[in-house]
C-alpha positions as CSV (number, residue, x, y, z in Angstrom):
1,X,84.7,66.1,121.1
2,X,86.0,66.5,124.6
3,X,89.5,67.2,124.1
4,X,89.9,66.0,128.1
5,X,87.6,64.1,129.9
6,X,88.3,62.3,133.7
7,X,89.8,58.8,133.0
8,X,86.9,55.9,133.7
9,X,87.0,53.3,136.4
10,X,89.0,50.3,134.7
11,X,87.3,47.2,133.4
12,X,89.9,44.1,134.2
13,X,87.6,41.4,132.5
14,X,84.4,41.3,131.1
15,X,82.6,43.8,128.3
16,X,79.9,46.8,128.0
17,X,77.2,43.9,127.6
18,X,78.4,42.0,131.0
19,X,78.7,38.7,129.1
20,X,82.1,38.1,131.5
21,X,81.5,39.7,134.6
22,X,78.1,40.9,136.4
23,X,76.9,44.1,135.8
24,X,77.5,45.6,139.8
25,X,79.5,42.7,141.2
26,X,80.3,43.4,144.2
27,X,83.8,42.0,144.0
28,X,86.8,43.1,141.8
29,X,86.5,40.4,138.8
30,X,90.3,39.6,139.9
31,X,89.6,38.1,142.6
32,X,88.7,34.6,142.0
33,X,91.6,34.1,139.8
34,X,93.9,35.9,142.6
35,X,92.3,33.1,144.4
36,X,92.9,29.7,142.3
37,X,96.9,31.4,141.8
38,X,97.1,31.5,145.8
39,X,95.9,27.7,145.7
40,X,97.7,27.0,143.6
41,X,101.3,28.3,145.1
42,X,100.6,26.8,148.3
43,X,99.7,23.4,146.5
44,X,102.8,23.8,144.2
45,X,105.7,25.6,147.3
46,X,104.0,24.6,150.4
47,X,104.3,21.6,152.3
48,X,102.9,18.5,151.0
49,X,100.1,18.3,153.8
50,X,99.0,22.1,152.6
51,X,97.0,21.5,149.4
52,X,95.1,24.9,149.3
53,X,91.7,23.3,148.9
54,X,90.6,26.7,151.2
55,X,91.4,28.8,148.2
56,X,90.1,26.1,146.0
57,X,86.5,26.4,147.5
58,X,86.5,29.6,148.3
59,X,87.3,30.7,144.3
60,X,84.2,29.3,142.8
61,X,81.9,30.8,145.4
62,X,83.3,34.8,144.9
63,X,83.1,33.7,141.0
64,X,79.3,33.2,141.7
65,X,79.1,36.7,143.0
66,X,81.2,38.1,140.0
67,X,80.7,36.3,135.9
68,X,78.9,35.1,134.5
69,X,77.3,31.2,134.3
70,X,80.8,30.3,131.6
71,X,83.0,32.2,134.0
72,X,81.3,30.7,136.8
73,X,81.9,27.3,135.3
74,X,85.3,27.7,134.4
75,X,86.4,28.5,137.8
76,X,84.7,25.8,139.5
77,X,86.5,23.4,137.5
78,X,90.0,24.6,137.3
79,X,89.2,24.5,141.4
80,X,88.1,21.2,140.9
81,X,90.9,20.3,139.1
82,X,93.3,21.4,141.1
83,X,92.7,20.7,144.6
84,X,91.8,17.3,143.0
85,X,95.6,17.0,142.1
86,X,96.8,18.6,145.0
87,X,94.9,16.2,147.3
88,X,95.4,12.7,145.3
89,X,98.3,13.0,144.2
90,X,100.8,15.0,145.9
91,X,98.5,14.8,149.7
92,X,100.0,13.3,152.6
93,X,97.2,12.9,155.3
94,X,94.9,9.9,155.0
95,X,93.2,8.8,152.0
96,X,90.3,9.8,153.6
97,X,90.9,12.7,155.2
98,X,92.3,13.2,151.1
99,X,89.2,12.7,149.8
100,X,86.7,14.9,152.1
101,X,88.6,17.7,150.7
102,X,87.9,17.4,147.0
103,X,84.3,16.6,148.0
104,X,84.7,19.5,149.9
105,X,85.9,21.5,146.5
106,X,84.0,19.7,144.7
107,X,80.3,20.4,146.6
108,X,81.1,24.5,146.8
109,X,81.5,24.5,142.5
110,X,78.6,22.9,142.9
111,X,76.8,25.2,144.9
112,X,78.3,28.4,143.5
113,X,77.3,26.9,140.0
114,X,73.8,27.0,141.4
115,X,73.9,30.2,143.2
116,X,75.4,32.3,139.8
117,X,72.1,30.7,138.7
118,X,70.3,32.8,141.0
119,X,71.9,35.8,141.3
120,X,71.7,35.6,137.4
121,X,67.8,35.0,137.1
122,X,67.8,38.2,140.0
123,X,69.7,40.5,137.6
124,X,67.7,39.9,134.0
125,X,64.5,40.4,136.3
126,X,66.0,43.8,137.6
127,X,67.1,44.2,134.0
128,X,63.5,43.6,132.8
129,X,62.2,46.0,135.2
130,X,64.5,48.6,134.3
131,X,63.7,48.5,131.0
132,X,60.5,49.0,131.0
133,X,61.3,51.8,133.0
134,X,63.5,53.6,130.9
135,X,61.1,53.0,128.1
136,X,58.1,54.4,130.0
137,X,60.8,57.7,131.6
138,X,61.5,57.9,127.2
139,X,58.1,58.0,126.1
140,X,57.7,61.3,128.0
141,X,60.6,62.4,127.4
142,X,60.9,62.5,123.7
143,X,64.7,64.2,122.1
144,X,64.4,67.6,120.7
145,X,65.5,69.0,117.5
146,X,69.0,69.2,116.7
147,X,68.7,72.9,116.0
148,X,66.1,75.1,116.4
149,X,66.2,78.7,115.6
150,X,70.2,79.0,115.0
151,X,70.3,77.2,119.0
152,X,71.7,73.6,118.9
153,X,70.3,71.4,121.4
154,X,70.8,68.2,123.1
155,X,69.1,66.7,125.6
156,X,69.9,63.4,127.8
157,X,67.9,61.4,130.1
158,X,70.1,58.1,132.0
159,X,68.7,56.2,134.5
160,X,70.0,55.4,137.2
161,X,72.5,52.4,137.7
162,X,70.9,51.4,141.6
163,X,67.9,50.4,141.5
164,X,65.0,49.6,139.3
165,X,62.9,52.8,140.5
166,X,61.7,55.2,137.8
167,X,62.3,58.6,138.4
168,X,61.1,61.6,137.9
169,X,63.4,63.7,135.7
170,X,62.4,65.9,133.1
171,X,63.2,68.0,130.6
172,X,61.5,69.9,127.1
173,X,62.4,72.2,124.6
174,X,60.4,74.0,122.7
175,X,60.2,76.6,119.6
176,X,57.5,79.9,120.7
177,X,56.9,83.0,119.1
178,X,58.8,83.7,122.3
179,X,62.2,82.2,121.0
180,X,63.2,79.0,122.6
181,X,61.3,78.1,126.0
182,X,63.0,75.4,127.9
183,X,62.1,73.3,130.7
184,X,64.4,70.8,133.5
185,X,62.6,69.2,136.4
186,X,62.8,66.6,139.0
187,X,59.4,65.6,140.2
188,X,59.8,64.4,143.8
189,X,59.5,60.4,144.2
190,X,59.8,57.3,142.3
191,X,57.5,54.8,140.2
192,X,54.6,55.7,138.0
193,X,53.0,57.9,140.3
194,X,56.5,59.9,138.9
195,X,56.0,59.4,135.8
196,X,52.4,60.5,135.7
197,X,53.4,64.1,137.6
198,X,56.5,64.4,134.5
199,X,53.7,63.7,131.7
200,X,51.6,66.4,133.2
201,X,54.2,68.8,134.1
202,X,55.2,68.7,130.1
203,X,51.7,68.8,128.9
204,X,50.9,72.4,130.8
205,X,54.7,73.1,130.0
206,X,54.2,72.4,126.2
207,X,50.7,74.5,126.2
208,X,52.0,77.2,128.3
209,X,55.0,78.1,126.3
210,X,52.9,78.6,123.7
211,X,50.5,81.0,125.5
212,X,52.3,82.9,128.1
213,X,54.4,86.2,127.2
214,X,56.5,85.6,130.3
215,X,57.9,82.6,132.1
216,X,56.1,83.1,135.5
217,X,52.9,82.9,133.9
218,X,54.4,79.2,133.0
219,X,55.6,78.6,136.5
220,X,52.1,79.4,137.3
221,X,50.4,77.0,134.8
222,X,52.3,74.3,136.1
223,X,52.3,75.5,139.7
224,X,48.0,74.5,139.0
225,X,49.1,71.5,137.3
226,X,51.1,70.3,140.1
227,X,48.7,71.1,142.4
228,X,45.8,69.3,140.3
229,X,47.8,66.5,140.6
230,X,48.3,66.5,143.9
231,X,44.6,66.2,145.4
232,X,44.6,63.2,143.3
233,X,47.0,61.6,145.7
234,X,46.3,60.4,149.3
235,X,48.2,61.2,152.6
236,X,51.9,62.3,152.1
237,X,52.2,62.6,149.0
238,X,49.7,65.0,148.3
239,X,50.8,67.1,151.1
240,X,54.5,66.8,149.9
241,X,54.6,66.2,146.5
242,X,56.6,69.2,144.8
243,X,58.9,69.2,142.1
244,X,62.8,71.6,141.5
245,X,62.0,73.8,137.7
246,X,64.2,75.2,135.6
247,X,63.1,77.4,133.2
248,X,65.3,79.3,130.6
249,X,63.7,81.3,127.2
250,X,65.9,82.5,124.7
251,X,65.0,84.8,122.2
252,X,65.7,84.4,118.3
253,X,66.4,88.0,118.4
254,X,68.3,90.4,120.6
255,X,67.0,92.5,122.8
256,X,68.4,96.2,123.7
257,X,68.9,95.4,127.4
258,X,69.3,93.1,130.2
259,X,67.1,93.2,133.3
260,X,64.4,91.3,135.5
261,X,61.3,90.9,135.0
262,X,58.8,91.0,137.7
263,X,55.6,89.3,138.4
264,X,53.5,90.6,135.8
265,X,55.5,89.0,133.6
266,X,57.6,92.1,131.8
267,X,61.4,93.0,132.3
268,X,61.7,95.4,135.0
269,X,64.2,97.6,133.4
270,X,62.6,97.5,130.3
271,X,63.9,96.3,126.6
272,X,63.2,96.3,123.4
273,X,63.2,93.2,121.1
274,X,65.3,94.0,118.2
275,X,64.3,91.8,114.8
276,X,68.5,91.4,112.8
277,X,70.5,88.3,114.0
278,X,70.9,87.1,117.3
279,X,74.5,88.1,117.9
280,X,74.7,88.7,121.0
281,X,71.3,86.7,123.0
282,X,70.3,86.6,126.4
283,X,68.9,84.3,128.3
284,X,66.3,84.1,130.9
285,X,65.5,82.4,134.0
286,X,63.4,81.1,136.4
287,X,65.3,78.7,139.0
288,X,62.2,77.0,141.5
289,X,64.7,74.8,143.4
290,X,66.5,73.6,141.2
291,X,70.2,73.1,140.9
292,X,71.7,76.2,139.3
293,X,72.4,75.7,135.4
294,X,76.4,76.9,134.0
295,X,77.1,78.5,131.3
296,X,80.5,77.0,129.9
297,X,83.0,79.2,127.6
298,X,83.8,78.1,124.1
299,X,87.2,78.0,125.2
300,X,86.5,75.9,128.5
301,X,88.4,78.6,131.0
302,X,85.1,79.5,132.1
303,X,82.9,77.5,133.7
304,X,80.2,79.8,135.7
305,X,77.2,78.6,138.1
306,X,74.1,81.3,136.9
307,X,73.3,81.0,140.9
308,X,69.6,83.1,141.2
309,X,69.9,86.5,142.6
310,X,66.6,85.6,145.5
311,X,66.4,81.7,145.3
312,X,62.3,80.4,145.3
313,X,60.8,77.0,146.5
314,X,60.0,74.5,144.2
315,X,56.7,74.3,142.4
316,X,54.1,72.4,144.4
317,X,54.9,74.5,147.7
318,X,53.9,78.4,146.4
319,X,51.7,78.4,149.9
320,X,55.4,79.1,151.6
321,X,56.3,81.6,149.2
322,X,56.6,85.8,150.1
323,X,58.0,86.8,147.5
324,X,56.8,86.5,144.0
325,X,59.2,84.9,141.6
326,X,61.6,87.0,139.5
327,X,62.6,86.3,135.8
328,X,66.8,86.8,135.3
329,X,68.1,88.4,131.7
330,X,71.4,87.8,132.0
331,X,74.0,87.5,128.2
332,X,74.1,84.3,126.4
333,X,77.5,85.0,124.3
334,X,78.2,83.7,120.9
335,X,79.6,79.9,121.5
336,X,78.6,80.0,125.3
337,X,76.9,76.8,126.2
338,X,73.9,76.6,128.5
339,X,74.3,73.4,130.5
340,X,71.0,72.7,132.5
341,X,70.9,68.9,135.2
342,X,69.1,67.3,137.7
343,X,70.6,66.5,140.8
344,X,71.4,63.0,139.1
345,X,74.6,64.9,138.4
346,X,75.2,67.8,140.9
347,X,74.3,64.8,144.2
348,X,76.8,61.8,142.6
349,X,79.1,60.7,145.1
350,X,82.7,58.8,144.5
351,X,83.3,56.1,146.6
352,X,84.6,58.4,149.7
353,X,81.2,60.3,149.8
354,X,82.2,63.2,148.2
355,X,79.7,65.2,145.6
356,X,80.5,65.5,141.9
357,X,81.2,69.4,140.9
358,X,80.5,70.3,137.4
359,X,82.1,73.5,137.4
360,X,85.6,72.2,138.3
361,X,85.4,68.9,136.8
362,X,84.3,70.2,133.5
363,X,86.5,73.3,133.6
364,X,89.4,73.2,131.3
365,X,86.9,71.1,128.1
366,X,86.3,71.9,124.4
367,X,83.6,70.3,123.0
368,X,82.6,70.3,119.5
369,X,78.9,70.4,120.2
370,X,76.0,70.1,122.7
371,X,76.1,66.9,122.0
372,X,79.9,65.8,122.7
373,X,78.9,67.6,125.9
374,X,76.7,65.2,127.5
375,X,78.7,62.1,126.1
376,X,81.6,63.3,128.2
377,X,79.3,64.4,131.3
378,X,77.4,61.6,131.3
379,X,81.0,59.6,131.4
380,X,82.3,61.7,133.4
381,X,79.8,60.5,136.1
382,X,79.6,57.0,135.5
383,X,83.6,57.1,136.4
384,X,83.4,59.5,139.0
385,X,80.4,57.5,140.5
386,X,82.3,54.0,140.1
387,X,79.1,53.2,137.6
388,X,77.1,53.1,140.7
389,X,74.7,56.0,140.3
390,X,71.9,56.5,142.5
391,X,69.3,59.0,141.2
392,X,68.2,59.4,137.4
393,X,70.2,62.0,135.7
394,X,68.6,64.6,133.3
395,X,70.8,66.7,131.3
396,X,70.1,69.9,128.8
397,X,72.6,71.7,126.9
398,X,72.2,74.9,124.7
399,X,74.7,76.2,122.4
400,X,74.2,79.4,119.7
401,X,74.6,77.2,116.5
402,X,74.9,80.0,114.0
403,X,78.6,80.2,113.7
404,X,79.6,76.6,113.5
405,X,80.1,75.4,109.7
406,X,77.6,73.4,109.4
407,X,75.0,76.3,110.9
408,X,72.7,79.4,110.0
409,X,71.8,82.6,110.7
410,X,68.2,82.5,112.0
């Protein structure tokens, strides 16, 4: 469990399912109520010729953009009744003028109910498309096993809230003879083309992860698969199709040394894999233009960015690369958590336009498990953006579970 969480934006009305308040409404939910109160106060405290009709006419229109049908109808009814009372009972204008004011409020109320119906129909259509999009994305991104070789693994895919576009975010975790191998990536573009590219990359990764001796070989296989896919596209997509990717490998046994893997797939400094329990694990990383992973200490005191020594281009741009890939090998101490995310997290913005910084936001947090880390992180990003994230998020968290109370030593 997260011991400290960033506060989420408050909801003054409605529930999480949007049954009272429309999701992603463009106005705060208290606006229609404030307009009604102002109209009533003006009618009670103001001179008789001021009946508050303008407030009563505007309130239902604002409700149409904020509330679902029951809330809009209730606002319209209150507005009509209040407008009729202050015009017909307390009003001092001519009878024709008073009836025209009531008719104006009534027309605005009826229009607001109709507009709300149109808005709700659009929300339902969008929700239906989004549900299909999420189902398609989740079909190619199955949840990995919670425990692999003594490592606790959690993954999450969160669709963007801003539109119905299907994103190209992906993740995979696979147990292999070489250890746990991971992939987190982001394919350029949206739509079914992006999902097709995701499926191709995941298929290539699952095969290469079993067969290739090093991460360089996996990257080459992914590169080849992506370029074959790009040849089937036309125009701009064929010329600019690419994907960022972070490949990782965590051996199930302990190496003697830490080094850097060269283009041939071996470790430059050389090491010999041990045969005992993984009490001092390492993690090997190959970053192809992806946001750098984070390493979180057990007590939350340190959140370290694992930036590559030499940045590399994304997959699909191999023709522009001048140097071969370098695989870096780093310590993965017991109890630490490796967190890999896509740019839906790192490029999330608040209403002031400031980017979300996971290093700052996660500092000082402690978590019972990788699952709780991802739950808290998704909630924090959602609160930071005000619930309006503009890009999908794929997240993967790994922790050495050999020392957990319910864990076991591989």
